[in-house]
Phi, psi and omega in degrees: 000344189295339182300131171062046175240135174255128182235135178216144172255127180234117184218173173279150176058215184267008187301318184300314179295320179296315179299317179297312182294317179297315179301317181290339175280335183269327180218167173268116182298144178264352178210158177285139177238120176282154176220144184223142179237133177283359174279325184265333182229153172285162178299325178294322178292320177298312180301315180297316179296317180295313180297322177297314179294318180293326176293319180292315186275335183049059183290148175286326180224153177225136176237123173253124175258122187240148182283309191238113177298128179093347180281180184297325179291321176298314180297320178297311181300320179289332174294317178295320180297317186043247180247027182271107183289351178273359176249131177241132178250120182244119180265158178081032184305140174216172184298313179303325179296315181291322177297314178300319179303310181293319184290335185249357185302321182268355185259330189242156172285172188303311183295316178297320180300311183296317177301316181295317180299314180293317178301313181291327175297319178292322178297336180282359179250112185222139173237135179226000000 
């Protein structure tokens, strides 16, 4: 499934870069993941960079991992998505979710992959 997919983490502050680096220390990524911070770029600059890359790559599918549902990064990702069913916006990104994404990207179809990623992200949240 990994062919022709654009993946990006979009978060507040430095979180996106930290999530990418931690994930890459735990596993070998199977695809490149772009990351954007609203601390370093304006939302308009992030949108422009993403649209430029998506125009260049012409991905069949796009996955945006966002930190906070309802926040400015979430709103931006949904603005880019508009009515494009080939773009998926996933809120509440965490490390287990990103590891699952990489580990299952080549094994599962798109719908199965997304279900698995969300399930594994939820499994990563535990209180004792």
